[in-house]
C-alpha positions in Angstrom: 0.0 0.0 0.0 1.3 3.4 -1.0 0.3 6.3 1.2 0.0 9.6 -0.7 -0.5 12.7 1.5 -1.8 15.8 -0.4 -1.1 19.0 1.6 -3.3 21.9 0.8 -5.1 24.9 2.4 -8.3 26.7 1.5 -6.7 30.0 0.4 -4.1 28.5 -1.9 -4.9 29.5 -5.4 -2.9 26.6 -6.9 -4.2 23.8 -4.6 -7.4 23.0 -6.6 -5.4 22.4 -9.8 -2.9 20.3 -8.0 -5.6 18.2 -6.4 -7.2 17.6 -9.8 -3.8 16.4 -11.1 -3.2 14.1 -8.1 -6.7 12.6 -8.4 -6.2 12.1 -12.2 -2.8 10.4 -11.8 -4.0 7.9 -9.1 -7.4 7.2 -10.7 -7.6 3.5 -11.3 -4.4 2.6 -9.5 -4.6 -0.1 -6.8 -3.0 -0.1 -3.4 -3.0 3.7 -3.1 -4.3 5.5 0.0 -4.9 9.3 -0.6 -4.9 11.4 2.6 -5.8 15.0 2.5 -3.9 17.2 4.9 -5.4 20.7 5.5 -2.5 22.9 6.7 -5.0 25.3 8.2 -5.8 22.8 10.9 -3.8 22.1 14.0 -3.4 18.5 12.9 -2.3 19.6 9.4 0.2 22.1 10.7 1.7 19.5 13.0 2.0 17.0 10.1 3.5 19.5 7.8 6.0 20.7 10.3 7.0 17.1 11.0 8.1 16.9 7.4 9.7 20.4 7.4 7.0 21.5 4.9 6.7 25.2 4.4 4.6 25.5 1.2 1.5 24.1 -0.5 0.4 22.3 -2.6 2.7 19.5 -1.7 2.7 15.7 -2.0 4.4 13.2 0.3 4.7 9.6 -0.6 5.1 7.1 2.2 6.1 9.9 4.5 8.6 11.6 2.2 7.9 14.9 0.6 8.3 14.5 -3.1 6.6 17.6 -4.7 6.4 21.1 -3.3 4.7 24.1 -4.9 2.9 24.4 -8.2 3.2 23.5 -11.0 4.3 19.9 -11.0 3.9 17.5 -13.7 1.8 14.2 -13.8 4.9 12.4 -15.1 6.8 13.4 -11.9 4.1 12.1 -9.6 3.8 8.9 -11.7 7.6 8.4 -11.4 7.5 8.8 -7.6 4.6 6.4 -7.3 6.4 3.8 -9.5 9.5 4.3 -7.4 7.5 3.6 -4.2 6.2 0.3 -5.7 9.7 -1.1 -5.8 
């Protein structure tokens, strides 16, 4: 099982586009758990700080931040997911 954490907040102008891309990339993939982390909540702030994350949108795979800021490409996310399957 691959755990993908998608970090976002409600005032980020880029987060909706990033969310759409993440959902599109993982659509149809098996053994993927997508977790939304809202960095405007205490829990989200704590999780982001535990990964030294200072910007959104961001994606962590299996607890490792792989993509920070926008734009990022579908191919990059696909490569990180493939790497996590190994």
